[in-house]
C-alpha positions in Angstrom: 30.4 87.0 35.7 32.9 88.4 33.3 36.3 89.4 34.7 39.9 90.2 33.6 42.3 87.6 34.9 46.0 88.2 35.4 48.3 85.2 36.1 51.7 86.8 35.2 53.6 90.0 35.2 54.5 91.7 31.9 53.0 93.6 29.0 49.2 94.3 28.6 48.8 91.0 26.8 49.0 89.2 30.2 45.3 90.1 30.7 42.7 87.5 29.8 38.9 87.9 29.7 37.2 85.0 31.5 33.9 83.9 33.1 34.2 83.3 36.8 31.8 82.8 39.7 30.1 85.9 41.0 31.3 86.6 44.5 28.9 86.1 47.4 28.9 88.8 50.1 29.9 87.8 53.6 27.7 89.0 56.5 29.6 92.3 56.7 29.9 92.9 53.0 28.0 94.4 50.1 27.9 93.0 46.6 28.3 95.8 44.0 27.3 95.6 40.3 30.1 97.6 38.8 29.2 100.3 36.2 32.7 101.8 35.9 36.2 101.1 37.4 39.4 103.1 37.2 42.6 102.2 35.3 45.5 104.0 36.8 49.3 104.5 36.3 49.7 102.5 39.5 47.8 99.7 37.8 50.2 99.7 34.9 53.2 99.6 37.2 51.8 96.7 39.1 51.2 94.9 35.9 54.9 95.0 35.1 55.9 93.8 38.5 58.3 96.7 38.8 59.8 98.0 41.0 60.3 94.5 42.3 59.8 95.5 45.9 56.1 95.8 45.1 56.0 92.1 44.6 56.3 91.6 48.4 52.7 92.7 48.5 51.4 91.6 45.1 53.1 88.2 44.8 56.8 87.3 44.1 56.5 85.1 41.0 52.9 85.9 39.9 50.0 88.0 41.2 48.4 86.6 44.3 45.1 88.1 43.3 44.2 87.2 39.7 41.6 90.1 39.4 43.1 93.5 39.7 41.6 97.0 39.9 40.8 99.1 42.9 38.5 102.1 42.0 34.8 101.4 41.4 31.4 102.9 41.1 28.1 101.0 40.8 24.9 99.9 42.4 24.5 97.5 45.3 22.9 94.3 44.2 22.7 92.6 47.7 24.0 93.1 51.2 25.2 90.7 54.0 23.0 90.0 57.0 25.0 92.3 59.3 25.1 95.3 57.0 23.2 98.4 58.3 24.7 101.4 56.5 23.8 100.3 52.9 20.8 98.7 51.2 20.1 97.0 47.9 19.8 99.6 45.1 22.1 102.2 46.6 24.6 103.9 44.3 28.1 103.8 45.7 31.7 104.4 44.8 35.0 103.7 46.5 38.4 102.0 46.5 39.0 98.3 47.2 42.7 98.6 48.0 43.4 95.4 49.9 41.7 92.7 47.8 41.2 94.7 44.6 38.9 92.8 42.1 37.3 95.7 40.3 38.3 94.7 36.8 35.1 92.7 36.7 31.3 93.0 36.6 30.9 92.5 40.4 32.9 93.0 43.5 32.3 92.5 47.2 33.4 95.2 49.6 33.3 95.4 53.5 30.7 97.7 54.8 33.4 99.5 56.9 35.7 99.6 53.9 36.5 102.5 51.6 33.0 102.9 50.2 30.4 105.6 50.4 27.2 106.7 48.7 27.5 108.3 45.3 26.7 112.0 45.3 23.8 113.0 43.0 26.0 115.5 41.2 28.5 112.9 40.0 28.3 110.1 37.4 29.6 106.6 37.7 32.4 107.3 35.3 33.5 110.4 37.2 33.3 108.6 40.6 35.2 105.5 39.5 38.5 107.4 39.4 37.8 109.9 42.1 39.4 108.0 45.0 42.8 107.4 43.4 43.4 111.0 42.5 41.3 112.6 45.1 42.3 110.7 48.3 46.0 110.7 47.2 46.0 114.4 46.6 44.2 115.1 49.9 46.7 113.1 51.7 49.6 115.0 50.1 48.2 118.5 50.3 46.7 118.3 53.7 48.6 115.7 55.7 52.0 116.1 54.2 51.9 119.7 52.9 49.8 121.2 55.7 48.4 123.4 53.1 46.8 126.7 54.3 44.5 129.3 52.6 46.5 131.9 50.7 49.6 129.7 50.2 51.2 129.4 46.8 50.9 125.8 45.5 52.5 124.5 42.3 51.3 121.2 40.9 53.6 119.5 38.4 51.7 117.1 36.2 48.5 119.1 36.7 46.6 117.4 33.9 46.7 113.8 35.1 44.4 112.0 37.5 46.2 113.3 40.6 46.9 116.7 39.2 43.3 117.5 38.1 42.0 116.5 41.5 44.8 118.4 43.3 44.1 121.7 41.4 40.5 121.6 42.4 41.2 120.5 46.0 43.8 123.3 46.5 41.4 125.9 45.1 38.7 124.6 47.4 40.9 125.2 50.4 41.9 128.7 49.3 45.3 128.2 47.8 46.8 130.2 45.0 47.4 127.5 42.4 49.9 127.2 39.5 49.5 124.2 37.2 52.3 122.8 35.1 51.3 120.9 31.9 51.7 120.9 28.2 50.1 123.6 26.0 47.4 121.2 24.8 46.0 120.9 28.3 46.3 124.5 29.4 42.7 125.3 28.7 41.6 122.5 31.0 43.8 123.9 33.8 42.2 127.3 33.5 38.7 125.6 33.6 39.7 123.7 36.7 40.5 127.0 38.4 44.3 127.5 38.1 45.5 131.0 38.9 48.5 130.5 36.6 49.4 127.8 34.0 52.9 127.0 32.9 53.7 125.2 29.7 56.6 122.9 30.7 57.7 122.6 27.0 58.5 126.4 27.0 59.2 127.4 30.6 61.1 125.8 33.5 59.2 126.5 36.7 62.3 125.9 38.8 64.0 128.9 37.2 61.2 131.4 36.8 62.1 133.3 40.0 58.7 132.6 41.6 58.6 130.8 44.9 56.0 128.4 46.2 55.0 127.2 49.7 54.3 123.7 48.2 55.5 122.0 45.1 53.4 118.8 44.5 55.2 116.8 41.8 52.5 114.2 40.9 54.7 112.6 38.2 58.0 112.7 40.1 60.1 114.0 37.2 61.7 116.9 39.0 63.9 116.3 42.0 63.9 118.2 45.4 67.3 119.5 44.5 66.0 121.0 41.2 62.9 122.5 43.0 64.7 123.8 46.1 65.3 127.2 44.6 61.6 127.6 43.8 60.5 126.9 47.4 59.8 129.5 50.0 62.0 129.6 53.1 59.8 126.9 54.8 58.5 125.3 51.6 57.9 121.6 51.0 58.4 119.4 48.0 56.0 116.5 48.0 55.7 113.6 45.6 54.0 110.2 45.4 56.8 108.8 43.3 59.5 107.3 45.5 63.0 106.9 44.1 66.5 107.1 45.4 66.7 110.8 44.9 63.6 111.5 46.9 64.6 109.1 49.6 68.0 110.8 50.0 66.3 114.2 50.0 63.9 113.1 52.7 66.8 111.9 54.9 68.8 115.1 54.4 65.9 117.5 55.0 64.8 115.6 58.1 68.1 116.7 59.7 69.1 119.9 57.8 67.4 123.0 56.6 63.9 124.4 56.7 62.8 123.2 53.3 61.5 119.7 53.4 61.0 116.7 51.0 58.2 114.4 51.8 56.6 111.2 50.5 53.7 109.0 51.6 52.3 105.7 50.3 48.6 106.6 50.4 47.6 103.0 49.9 49.1 102.0 53.2 47.1 104.5 55.3 44.8 103.0 57.9 41.2 102.3 56.8 40.1 104.9 59.5 42.3 107.6 58.0 41.4 106.8 54.4 37.7 106.9 55.3 38.3 110.3 56.9 39.9 111.6 53.7 37.0 110.1 51.7 34.6 112.0 53.9 36.4 115.3 53.1 36.4 114.3 49.4 32.7 113.8 49.5 32.1 117.2 51.1 34.1 118.9 48.3 32.2 117.0 45.6 28.8 117.8 47.1 29.8 121.5 47.3 30.3 121.4 43.6 34.1 122.1 43.8 35.4 118.8 42.5 34.5 117.1 39.2 36.0 114.1 37.6 37.9 114.5 34.4 37.5 111.6 32.0 40.0 111.2 29.2 38.9 107.9 27.7 36.6 105.0 28.6 37.0 101.4 27.4 34.8 98.3 27.6 35.9 95.7 30.0 37.2 93.5 27.2 39.6 96.3 26.0 41.7 96.4 29.2 44.9 95.8 27.3 44.2 98.9 25.1 43.5 100.9 28.2 46.9 100.0 29.7 48.7 100.6 26.4 47.2 104.1 26.3 48.3 104.9 29.9 51.8 103.5 29.1 52.2 106.3 26.6 52.2 108.8 29.4 49.9 111.4 28.0 46.5 110.8 29.6 44.4 113.7 30.7 42.6 113.1 33.9 41.2 109.5 34.3 40.8 106.4 32.2 37.7 104.4 32.9 36.8 100.7 32.3 33.1 100.2 31.6 31.6 96.9 32.9 28.2 98.0 31.6 27.9 99.6 28.1 
């Protein structure tokens, strides 16, 4: 099969297209013919090997796993002898966090892994990036933020993969949603259901005198200190981007004050919890309240171009890699 091989950290040029053996499913695994896989900001960070602490999991000097990629959508080509929940021909999507391998034409996934049947109202392209943005945002809004109906939620970076999912998820659960993005993406935010849209190039949401029960900073560009004045008395600042400022704020707010700063590494959640979140995600999709937003799609061979585009920092929704034209 065709696959993207990565043997070093660095620029997008580290990726090489190669032909490798198609994986064989173990008794408890399914073999998926990939139609689309996701390319994410997290992927580009892993490619650089920075922050260096990430290499403890990825490999100190070079990547331990030569085939990267986690999000996928496709059709089952074969199943292991012990598999009971899936059959050949089933359309599926999911996230292969532990072993990755979705920058390829085929991938094997455990039956009890992060995989489920593809809803009829969602395409392969939409589904490929759904787990990254959807599961992460569910974890932050529900688990960390304890979001409730009627609460005011501000989403900074509302036009990215996490943000577009978060807007729709928050609206599904009855929140009053403010999306922060550039003017060129404001129409998208209205379409996704935002109650208010703020153009960050013209207005600073931290000084607009409005207060929010939750501020979900998907891009990590505003600190808890900057956002503190825009939080309600018991408000929470949540962000998936961990740095020294957020770490310090988490330590301080765990001891002092009612306002809290919180972080979670969604990729380290237990399989049981991630599958629970995937089940919630599936319910929202099937209810017609969550759609995938696709910015660009690239053929497998153009993985470097996909990473270069994401590195520019202006993607809208998801970037998809097409294993099948």
